[in-house]
C-alpha positions in Angstrom: 14.8 -41.7 48.1 16.4 -44.9 47.4 18.0 -43.3 44.4 19.4 -40.4 46.6 21.0 -42.9 49.0 22.8 -44.7 46.1 24.0 -41.4 44.8 25.3 -40.4 48.0 27.1 -43.8 48.3 28.4 -43.8 44.7 29.6 -40.3 44.8 33.1 -39.8 46.5 33.4 -37.6 49.5 35.2 -34.4 49.3 38.0 -36.4 51.6 38.2 -39.0 48.8 38.8 -36.4 46.1 41.3 -34.7 47.7 43.1 -38.1 48.6 42.8 -39.0 44.8 44.2 -35.6 43.7 47.1 -35.7 46.2 48.0 -39.3 44.9 48.0 -38.0 41.2 50.1 -35.2 42.1 52.6 -37.4 43.8 52.8 -39.8 40.8 53.3 -36.7 38.5 56.1 -35.6 40.9 57.8 -39.0 40.9 57.5 -39.3 37.1 59.2 -35.9 36.7 61.8 -36.9 39.0 62.6 -40.3 37.5 62.7 -38.5 33.7 65.2 -36.1 35.1 67.4 -38.6 36.6 67.4 -40.5 33.3 68.3 -37.2 31.5 71.2 -36.9 33.9 72.4 -40.4 33.3 72.1 -40.3 29.5 73.9 -36.6 29.6 76.6 -38.3 31.8 77.1 -41.2 29.7 77.5 -38.8 26.7 80.0 -36.9 28.3 77.9 -33.6 28.2 78.1 -32.9 32.2 80.7 -30.2 31.8 80.0 -26.8 33.5 79.0 -23.9 31.5 82.5 -22.2 31.9 84.0 -25.2 30.3 81.3 -24.9 27.3 82.4 -21.3 26.9 86.0 -21.8 26.9 85.6 -24.7 24.2 83.6 -22.2 22.2 86.4 -19.5 22.5 88.9 -22.0 21.7 87.1 -22.9 18.6 86.4 -19.3 17.6 90.0 -18.7 18.1 90.8 -21.7 15.7 88.6 -20.4 13.2 90.0 -16.8 13.5 93.6 -18.4 12.8 92.7 -20.5 9.9 90.9 -17.7 8.2 94.0 -15.1 8.7 96.1 -17.8 7.4 93.7 -18.4 4.1 94.3 -14.5 3.8 97.9 -14.4 4.0 98.1 -17.1 1.4 95.8 -15.3 -0.8 97.9 -12.1 -0.3 101.2 -13.8 -1.0 99.7 -15.1 -4.2 98.5 -11.9 -5.3 101.9 -10.1 -4.5 103.6 -12.8 -6.5 101.4 -12.7 -9.5 101.7 -8.8 -9.4 105.6 -9.1 -9.2 105.7 -11.9 -12.2 103.2 -9.7 -14.2 105.7 -6.4 -13.4 108.6 -8.2 -14.6 107.2 -9.6 -17.8 105.9 -6.2 -18.9 109.3 -4.6 -17.8 111.2 -7.1 -20.0 108.8 -6.3 -22.8 109.6 -2.6 -22.6 113.2 -3.2 -22.7 112.9 -5.7 -25.6 111.0 -2.8 -27.4 113.5 -0.3 -26.6 116.4 -2.5 -27.8 114.5 -3.1 -31.1 113.9 0.5 -31.5 117.6 1.3 -30.8 118.6 -1.3 -33.2 116.1 -0.2 -35.9 118.0 3.1 -35.9 121.1 3.0 -38.4 122.5 6.5 -37.5 124.2 6.7 -33.8 122.5 10.4 -33.6 119.2 8.5 -34.4 119.6 6.4 -31.3 120.2 9.5 -29.4 117.0 11.0 -30.6 115.2 7.7 -30.1 116.4 7.8 -26.5 114.9 11.3 -26.0 111.8 10.4 -27.6 111.0 8.0 -25.1 111.9 10.2 -22.1 110.1 13.1 -23.4 106.3 13.0 -23.0 106.1 15.7 -26.0 108.2 13.5 -28.2 106.8 9.8 -27.3 103.2 11.3 -28.3 104.7 11.9 -31.8 105.8 8.4 -32.1 102.7 6.7 -30.9 
C-alpha cells in the first residue's frame, strides 16, 4: 500500500503532463521564430531581400545579355567564314586566269589561241584537253 502511494505521488498527474507539453510546444515555437528572424537578418545583410519580381527581371536581363553575346559570336564566325570563302575564291580565280594565260602563251599560232579559248568554253572540247 505504501508503494502505491509513492507511485501516485511520483507520477505526474494529467494536468502536469499537459503543462509540460505546452511548455515544450512554446519553447519550440520561440526557437523557430528566433531562427526565422536570424535568417531574415542574414539575408538582409547579404542583400538578398529583393522581391521575386526583381529576381525575375535580373534573370531575364542576364538571359538577354547571354543571347546577345552568343549572337555576336555567331556573327563574328559568319563574317570570318565569308572572308575565308572570298579569299579562297579570289585565289582560285587568279589560278584559273594564270593557267589560261599560260595556255595562251604556249600557243604559237594565233589560230591556236582561238581554238584554245574555244576549248575552254566548250564542254565537249574541254574534255579532250583534260
